[in-house]
C-alpha positions in Angstrom: 11.7 -8.4 18.5 11.1 -6.7 15.2 8.3 -4.1 15.2 6.4 -2.4 12.5 3.0 -0.8 12.2 0.5 -0.2 9.5 1.4 2.9 7.6 -0.9 3.1 4.6 -3.0 1.0 2.2 -2.5 1.2 -1.6 -5.3 1.5 -4.1 -3.8 1.1 -7.6 -5.6 2.3 -10.8 -5.0 2.3 -14.5 -5.3 6.1 -14.5 -5.4 8.7 -11.8 -9.0 9.7 -12.7 -10.2 6.1 -12.4 -8.7 5.8 -9.0 -10.2 9.1 -7.8 -13.6 8.0 -9.2 -13.3 4.6 -7.4 -12.8 6.4 -4.0 -15.7 8.7 -4.8 -18.0 5.8 -5.5 -16.9 3.9 -2.4 -16.5 6.7 0.2 -18.4 9.6 -1.3 -15.4 11.9 -1.1 -12.9 13.5 -3.5 -9.4 12.4 -2.4 -6.9 15.2 -2.7 -4.0 15.0 -5.1 -0.6 14.2 -3.5 2.1 14.6 -6.1 4.5 12.9 -8.5 7.2 10.3 -7.9 9.5 11.2 -10.7 12.0 8.5 -10.0 9.2 5.9 -10.4 7.1 7.5 -13.1 4.0 7.5 -10.9 1.7 10.0 -9.1 -0.8 9.7 -6.3 -3.7 11.1 -4.2 -3.8 10.7 -0.5 -6.1 11.1 2.5 -5.8 10.4 6.2 -7.4 7.3 7.8 -6.2 8.2 11.3 -3.4 10.0 12.9 -0.7 7.7 11.6 -2.4 5.8 8.7 -3.5 7.0 5.3 -5.0 5.8 2.0 -3.0 6.2 -1.2 -4.3 6.0 -4.8 -1.4 5.4 -7.1 -1.2 5.1 -10.9 1.3 5.5 -13.7 1.9 9.2 -14.6 2.1 9.3 -18.4 3.4 12.9 -18.3 6.7 11.7 -16.8 9.5 10.0 -18.6 9.4 6.2 -17.9 12.0 5.2 -15.3 15.0 3.1 -16.3 13.8 0.3 -14.0 10.4 -1.3 -13.4 7.9 0.8 -11.4 7.1 -0.1 -7.9 3.9 -2.0 -6.8 4.3 -4.2 -9.9 2.7 -1.5 -12.1 4.6 -2.8 -15.1 3.7 -6.4 -14.4 1.3 -7.6 -17.2 -0.9 -9.5 -14.6 -1.2 -6.3 -12.5 -2.0 -4.3 -15.6 -4.7 -6.8 -16.7 -6.3 -6.6 -13.2 -6.3 -2.8 -13.3 -8.0 -2.9 -16.7 -11.0 -4.3 -14.9 -11.1 -1.9 -12.0 -9.0 -0.1 -9.4 -8.2 -2.3 -6.5 -6.5 -2.6 -3.1 -3.1 -3.9 -4.4 -1.0 -4.0 -1.2 -0.3 -2.3 2.1 2.7 -0.7 3.7 4.3 -0.8 7.2 6.8 1.6 8.7 9.6 0.8 11.1 12.4 2.6 13.0 15.0 0.1 11.7 14.5 -0.8 8.1 17.9 -2.5 7.7 17.1 -5.0 10.5 13.6 -5.6 9.2 14.9 -6.5 5.7 17.4 -8.9 7.2 14.8 -10.5 9.4 12.3 -11.1 6.6 11.6 -14.6 5.5 10.6 -13.3 2.1 13.1 -11.3 0.0 12.1 -7.6 0.2 14.7 -6.2 -2.1 17.4 -3.5 -1.6 16.9 -0.4 0.5 16.6 2.8 -1.6 16.0 6.4 -0.7 12.8 8.1 -2.0 11.2 11.5 -1.8 8.2 13.5 -2.8 8.0 17.3 -2.1 9.0 17.7 1.5 8.7 14.0 2.3 11.8 11.7 2.6 11.8 8.0 3.3 13.7 4.8 2.8 11.9 1.8 1.2 12.7 -1.8 0.4 12.4 -2.2 -3.4 12.8 -5.3 -5.5 14.7 -4.5 -8.7 12.0 -6.2 -10.8 9.3 -4.0 -9.3 7.3 -7.0 -8.0 5.5 -7.0 -4.7 6.5 -9.5 -2.0 4.0 -12.4 -1.9 2.0 -10.6 -4.6 1.2 -7.7 -2.2 0.3 -9.7 0.9 3.6 -9.1 2.5 3.7 -5.3 2.8 5.9 -2.6 1.3 8.4 -1.9 4.1 9.6 1.6 4.7 11.1 4.0 7.2 10.2 7.7 7.3 13.0 10.2 7.4 11.0 13.2 8.6 10.0 14.1 12.1 6.2 13.8 11.6 3.9 11.3 10.1 2.5 12.4 6.7 -1.0 11.4 7.7 -1.0 14.2 10.2 -0.8 16.7 7.3 -3.3 15.0 5.0 -7.0 15.8 4.6 -9.3 14.1 7.2 -12.4 13.4 5.2 -14.2 11.5 7.9 -13.1 7.9 7.3 -11.0 5.8 9.7 -9.5 2.4 9.1 -11.1 -0.4 11.2 -9.2 -3.4 10.0 -7.2 -4.9 7.2 -8.3 -8.4 6.2 -6.1 -10.8 4.1 -7.7 -13.7 2.3 -5.1 -16.3 1.3 -4.6 -20.0 0.6 -1.7 -20.4 3.0 -2.6 -18.5 6.1 0.1 -20.1 8.3 2.8 -19.3 5.8 1.6 -15.8 5.4 1.3 -15.3 9.2 4.9 -16.5 9.7 6.1 -14.1 7.1 4.4 -11.2 8.7 5.6 -12.3 12.2 9.2 -12.1 11.0 8.8 -8.4 10.2 6.7 -7.6 13.2 3.5 -7.0 11.3 1.3 -10.0 12.2 -0.8 -8.1 14.6 -1.7 -5.4 12.1 -4.0 -7.7 10.0 -6.5 -10.5 10.2 -5.8 -13.5 8.0 -8.4 -15.8 6.6 -8.0 -19.1 4.8 -9.8 -19.4 1.5 -10.6 -22.5 -0.6 -8.7 -23.6 -3.6 -10.0 -22.0 -6.7 -10.7 -18.7 -5.2 -8.3 -15.8 -5.9 -6.5 -14.3 -2.8 -7.5 -10.7 -2.0 -7.0 -7.9 0.5 -9.9 -6.0 2.1 -9.7 -2.8 4.1 -12.7 -2.1 6.3 -13.3 1.6 6.9 -15.7 3.4 9.2 -17.2 6.8 8.3 -19.4 9.4 9.9 -22.9 8.3 11.0 -21.8 4.6 11.4 -21.2 4.0 7.7 -19.0 1.1 6.8 -17.1 0.7 3.5 -15.0 -2.1 2.2 -12.1 -1.6 -0.3 -10.7 -4.6 -2.1 
């Protein structure tokens, strides 16, 4: 049976500063800078949410040359850009696996081709659609496989927040559940059905020191 586990959640922002401010407002912490993804024209900040899970804030890095292909996470999609004009948001999530090739073949939703990626000392493989769009508008996760002998979260700042749950609100919960089951990720989330007319969304529930609860969506 295919197996994957929650790796990180992805907050996207129009600018890096807006993303950092969003996390400061929600969690009361300054998320440390990560680095640049020169092959995608993006940069990020990251913080641990547990031993093997982290939070990523990602945005387009205007100091880099635009890539020859669409950026990942749909950051060149006009609909995504319009949404980020309003506010940073939880755009998608990522899972990791020990056999990315088999996972991609098992998926009921096209995940794209497997490419190699890197940032500083980190190396990984990721399924990437050539048009840059996210599978199922971000409800099916980014699928990846780390090529290092440690999980990056273990070397990120622990700022006192842990992930409690990831909630997906969608019009077609059975379809979404089947899609996640095919890649071994169904147990990583809770799926809720929403009424027609409401926009689907993701929500991450985090627990902080002193019993504080925060919701990122």
